[in-house]
C-alpha positions in Angstrom: -142.0 -192.3 52.1 -140.9 -193.4 55.6 -140.2 -197.0 56.5 -143.0 -199.3 57.7 -145.8 -197.2 56.4 -149.2 -198.9 56.9 -152.1 -198.5 54.5 -155.5 -200.1 54.6 -157.8 -201.9 52.2 -161.6 -202.2 52.8 -163.2 -205.3 51.3 -166.0 -207.9 51.4 -165.3 -211.4 52.7 -165.3 -213.8 49.7 -163.0 -216.4 48.2 -160.8 -213.7 46.5 -160.3 -211.9 49.8 -159.5 -215.2 51.6 -157.0 -216.1 48.9 -155.3 -212.7 49.3 -155.0 -213.3 53.0 -153.6 -216.8 52.7 -151.0 -215.7 50.1 -150.3 -212.1 51.3 -150.9 -210.1 48.2 -152.9 -207.0 46.9 -155.1 -207.6 43.9 -154.6 -205.1 41.1 -157.9 -204.5 39.5 -158.2 -203.4 35.8 -158.9 -199.7 35.7 -162.0 -200.2 33.6 -163.6 -202.1 36.5 -163.2 -199.5 39.2 -166.1 -197.4 40.5 -165.1 -194.1 39.0 -166.4 -193.9 35.4 -163.6 -191.5 34.4 -160.8 -193.8 35.6 -158.0 -193.8 33.1 -160.0 -192.0 30.4 -159.1 -189.2 28.1 -161.5 -187.3 25.8 -160.8 -188.2 22.1 -163.9 -186.4 20.8 -163.5 -185.8 17.1 -166.1 -183.0 17.4 -163.8 -181.2 19.9 -160.7 -181.7 17.8 -162.4 -180.1 14.8 -163.9 -177.3 16.9 -162.8 -173.9 15.5 -162.0 -172.4 18.9 -160.0 -175.5 20.0 -158.1 -175.6 16.7 -157.1 -171.9 17.1 -156.0 -172.6 20.7 -153.6 -175.4 19.3 -152.5 -173.0 16.6 -151.7 -170.2 19.1 -149.8 -172.6 21.3 -147.7 -173.8 18.4 -147.0 -170.3 17.2 -146.2 -168.9 20.7 -143.8 -171.8 21.2 -142.0 -171.3 17.9 -141.7 -167.6 18.5 -140.2 -168.2 21.9 -137.6 -170.5 20.3 -136.3 -167.8 18.0 -137.1 -164.6 19.9 -133.6 -164.3 21.4 -132.0 -164.9 18.0 -134.1 -162.1 16.6 -133.3 -159.7 19.4 -137.0 -159.1 18.9 -139.2 -156.4 20.5 -142.9 -156.7 21.1 -143.9 -155.3 17.7 -141.6 -157.7 15.9 -143.0 -160.7 17.8 -146.6 -159.6 17.2 -146.0 -159.3 13.5 -144.2 -162.6 13.4 -147.3 -164.2 15.0 -149.6 -162.5 12.5 -147.5 -163.9 9.6 -147.4 -167.4 11.0 -151.2 -167.5 11.1 -151.4 -167.2 7.4 -148.2 -168.8 6.1 -146.0 -171.8 6.8 -143.2 -171.2 9.2 -140.4 -171.0 6.6 -142.3 -168.5 4.4 -143.2 -166.3 7.4 -139.7 -166.0 8.7 -138.3 -165.4 5.2 -140.6 -162.4 5.0 -139.5 -161.3 8.4 -135.9 -161.6 7.4 -136.6 -159.2 4.5 -138.7 -156.7 6.4 -136.2 -156.4 9.3 -133.1 -156.7 7.1 -131.8 -159.6 9.2 -128.0 -160.1 9.0 -126.9 -163.2 7.1 -125.4 -164.7 10.2 -128.6 -164.1 12.2 -130.7 -165.5 9.4 -128.6 -168.7 9.4 -128.9 -169.1 13.2 -132.7 -168.7 13.1 -133.1 -171.1 10.1 -131.0 -173.6 11.9 -133.1 -173.3 15.0 -136.3 -173.8 13.0 -134.8 -176.9 11.3 -133.8 -178.1 14.8 -137.4 -177.8 16.0 -138.8 -179.7 13.0 -136.2 -182.4 13.3 -136.7 -182.8 17.0 -140.5 -183.2 16.5 -140.0 -185.8 13.8 -137.4 -187.7 15.8 -140.0 -188.4 18.5 -142.8 -189.5 16.2 -142.5 -193.1 17.5 -142.7 -192.1 21.1 -145.9 -190.1 20.4 -147.5 -192.9 18.5 -146.8 -195.2 21.5 -148.1 -192.6 23.9 -151.4 -192.3 22.0 -151.8 -196.1 21.9 -151.1 -196.3 25.7 -153.8 -193.7 26.3 -156.4 -195.6 24.3 -155.5 -198.9 26.1 -154.9 -197.5 29.6 -158.2 -198.8 31.1 -157.5 -202.3 29.9 -153.8 -202.5 30.5 -153.3 -200.9 33.9 -154.0 -202.6 37.2 -154.7 -200.6 40.4 -154.7 -201.6 44.0 -156.4 -198.9 46.1 -155.3 -198.2 49.6 -156.0 -195.5 52.2 -154.2 -194.3 55.4 -157.3 -194.7 57.6 -159.1 -197.8 58.9 -162.0 -195.9 60.5 -163.7 -194.2 57.6 -167.4 -194.9 58.0 -168.3 -194.2 54.4 -165.7 -196.6 53.2 -166.8 -199.3 55.6 -170.3 -199.0 54.2 -169.3 -198.8 50.5 -166.4 -201.3 50.3 -166.6 -203.5 53.4 -170.2 -204.7 52.8 -171.8 -202.3 55.4 -169.6 -203.6 58.3 -170.0 -207.3 57.3 -166.5 -207.2 55.7 -163.0 -206.4 56.9 -160.2 -203.9 56.6 -156.8 -205.3 55.8 -153.7 -203.5 57.1 -150.8 -203.7 54.7 -147.2 -202.9 55.5 -145.6 -200.9 52.6 -141.9 -201.3 52.0 -139.7 -198.2 52.1 -139.3 -196.5 48.7 -142.0 -198.6 47.0 -141.7 -197.4 43.4 -145.2 -198.7 42.5 -147.0 -196.6 45.1 -148.6 -193.3 44.1 -150.8 -190.8 45.9 -154.1 -189.7 44.2 -154.7 -186.0 43.6 -158.2 -184.6 43.7 -159.3 -181.9 41.4 -162.5 -181.0 39.6 -160.5 -180.2 36.4 -158.0 -182.5 34.7 -156.1 -180.5 32.0 -154.8 -183.5 30.1 -155.8 -182.9 26.5 -153.3 -185.2 24.7 -152.9 -182.9 21.7 -152.1 -180.0 23.9 -149.5 -182.1 25.7 -147.8 -183.3 22.5 -147.5 -179.7 21.2 -146.3 -178.4 24.5 -143.7 -181.1 25.1 -142.4 -180.9 21.5 -141.8 -177.2 21.9 -140.3 -177.6 25.3 -138.0 -180.3 24.0 -136.8 -178.0 21.2 -136.2 -175.1 23.7 -134.8 -176.9 26.8 -134.0 -180.4 25.6 -136.4 -181.9 28.1 -136.6 -185.7 28.3 -139.6 -186.7 26.1 -140.0 -190.2 27.6 -139.9 -188.9 31.2 -142.5 -186.3 30.4 -144.8 -188.9 28.7 -144.4 -191.1 31.9 -145.4 -188.1 34.1 -148.4 -187.3 31.9 -149.7 -190.9 32.0 -149.2 -191.0 35.8 -151.1 -187.8 36.2 -154.0 -189.2 34.1 -154.2 -192.3 36.3 -153.8 -190.6 39.7 -156.2 -187.6 39.2 -159.8 -188.0 40.5 -162.6 -185.6 41.0 -162.8 -183.9 44.4 -166.0 -185.8 45.2 -163.8 -188.8 45.9 -161.4 -187.0 48.3 -162.9 -188.8 51.3 -160.9 -191.9 50.1 -157.5 -190.3 50.7 -156.3 -192.8 48.2 -152.9 -194.3 47.5 -152.4 -196.6 44.6 -150.1 -199.5 43.8 -150.0 -199.9 40.1 -148.9 -202.6 37.7 -150.4 -205.2 35.4 -154.2 -205.8 35.6 -155.3 -208.9 37.6 -151.8 -209.1 39.1 -151.4 -210.5 42.7 -148.9 -207.9 44.0 -146.9 -209.4 46.9 -147.4 -207.2 50.0 -146.9 -208.0 53.7 -150.1 -208.1 55.8 -149.9 -206.9 59.4 -153.5 -207.0 60.8 -157.2 -207.6 60.1 -160.0 -205.4 61.4 -163.4 -207.1 61.5 -166.6 -205.2 60.9 -169.2 -205.5 63.7 -171.7 -207.2 61.4 -169.4 -209.9 60.2 -171.0 -213.4 60.1 -169.9 -216.1 62.5 -168.8 -218.3 59.7 -166.6 -215.6 58.1 -165.2 -214.6 61.5 -164.2 -218.2 62.2 -162.5 -218.6 58.8 -160.6 -215.3 59.3 -159.4 -216.1 62.8 -158.1 -219.4 61.5 -156.1 -217.7 58.7 -154.9 -215.0 61.1 -153.6 -217.6 63.5 -151.8 -219.5 60.8 -150.2 -216.4 59.3 -149.5 -214.5 62.5 -151.8 -211.5 61.7 -153.1 -209.3 64.5 -156.9 -209.2 64.7 -159.0 -206.2 65.9 -162.7 -206.1 66.7 -164.8 -203.0 66.0 -165.8 -201.0 69.1 -168.1 -198.0 68.6 -167.6 -194.7 70.4 -171.1 -193.4 70.8 -170.0 -190.1 72.4 -167.8 -189.0 69.6 -169.7 -191.0 67.0 -166.6 -192.7 65.6 -165.2 -196.2 65.1 -162.6 -197.7 67.4 -161.0 -201.1 67.5 -159.9 -203.4 70.2 -157.1 -205.9 69.7 -158.0 -209.6 70.1 -156.1 -211.2 72.9 -153.9 -214.1 71.8 
């Protein structure tokens, strides 16, 4: 991200907002209190996990991954792989490959390499048991343990002025984001969120065995995708998120205040006092009736 990027926060005028202005911070709201009911949630439906079709999908994924791990060692053709998959459906992995070794008269050295690979896969999965336990716990507690500060690149979104700035009685705060802010993430909008945790665990276990991928880094990416994916209905927000601990006052430089046209005289006076003390620029809303859009005029010092 380039230097001196400016992002905006729409909000009502209340004591919390005034405190944030006086002390220059962005409040990180617990995910469970945000307006999207799916925020930070994952489906842990027991019914789904026990569903026959879902179980077969997990089984197929595990089998396909295991076959991929040893296919090169087998020098396997399509018929061999198909038969291996059929055996794996009905037997444990060791018994299935023992039978394949016999059927295809596998050379001792090849048999040893394949068995070593299978043992490597099992050991790799077992070695990451602690990481996966922590991963599942983090998923269950995400809504309570993650704080989110929502920002947007635009200060003239009429829907957001109505929803979040008290129907133009509130303000829009311009924050200056430091270069390479590691806590800043862009939200992705999609009507499907393919984040089944069991699928992920199976997939990453197999990938780790094949390619020695970084388990911890992939878990981090999964969690970030869960927290930064929203349904396309919300795309009007063009949201960026600063994330950290819930209820944290995240220090962030404030550049300017944009006042809604319906702001009360009392709130306006309080905001102007704070802006003068802190050196914030102040802008007043000015409507463009020809293009039906919002404009802002800077207050003269």
